[in-house]
C-alpha atoms as one frame of an Amber mdcrd trajectory, in Angstrom:
protein
  46.258 246.520 -15.915  46.724 249.169 -18.326  48.582 252.541 -17.963  46.525
 255.380 -16.978  46.478 257.806 -19.371  47.716 260.233 -16.703  50.676 258.259
 -16.208  54.381 258.960 -16.403  57.060 255.895 -16.770  59.786 256.544 -14.912
  63.539 254.307 -15.371  66.032 253.776 -13.253  69.380 252.391 -14.134  72.690
 250.836 -12.301  75.289 248.508 -13.128  72.944 245.528 -13.222  70.279 246.959
 -15.274  66.653 249.280 -15.172  63.595 249.428 -13.457  61.086 251.384 -14.849
  57.633 252.262 -13.295  54.270 253.708 -13.888  50.760 253.792 -12.609  47.552
 251.932 -13.858  44.339 252.445 -14.206  43.288 251.183 -10.977  45.846 253.746
  -9.448  48.352 251.281  -8.458  51.963 251.444  -8.862  54.001 248.878 -10.840
  57.733 248.319 -11.669  59.106 246.405 -14.264  63.293 245.186 -15.061  65.778
 245.055 -17.141  69.239 243.627 -17.387  69.714 243.714 -21.745  68.852 247.188
 -22.002  65.351 246.382 -22.427  64.542 243.921 -25.005  62.947 241.515 -22.277
  61.530 242.470 -18.869  60.534 240.904 -15.588  56.770 240.558 -14.880  55.360
 243.668 -13.980  55.548 243.888  -9.806  52.776 245.983  -8.061  55.075 248.163
  -5.814  52.111 249.964  -3.517  50.139 248.240  -0.594  47.631 250.555  -0.130
  46.202 253.153  -2.787  47.948 256.262  -4.501  47.048 259.493  -4.603  45.651
 260.064  -8.047  47.882 262.561  -8.445  50.901 260.571  -7.889  53.571 259.115
 -10.156  56.110 256.583  -8.807  59.490 258.040  -8.969  62.621 255.549  -9.367
  66.661 256.220  -8.732  69.101 253.239  -8.952  72.678 253.297  -7.745  75.093
 250.245  -6.523  72.779 249.344  -3.574  69.575 248.675  -5.660  66.592 250.592
  -6.692  64.131 252.927  -4.756  61.164 253.786  -5.645  58.608 256.738  -3.945
  55.194 258.166  -4.609  52.222 259.324  -2.523  49.862 257.517  -1.362  46.519
 258.237  -1.072  46.715 259.491   3.233  49.442 261.426   1.318
């Protein structure tokens, strides 16, 4: 979906590449991965299983073990 006008975009990286996260206009969280410094990106993957809080962001961090994303659901 389209990126919500109030959504921030967060980037996390590790030795394998970068993950970017954002929220669409339906309050769903998404992520995509690049292993070539942003030249190409994987297909977007929806990362929430229940609706997100309308004021939530999807933060992402990366380390040697992989990536983690954190967000606030509609049930807080």
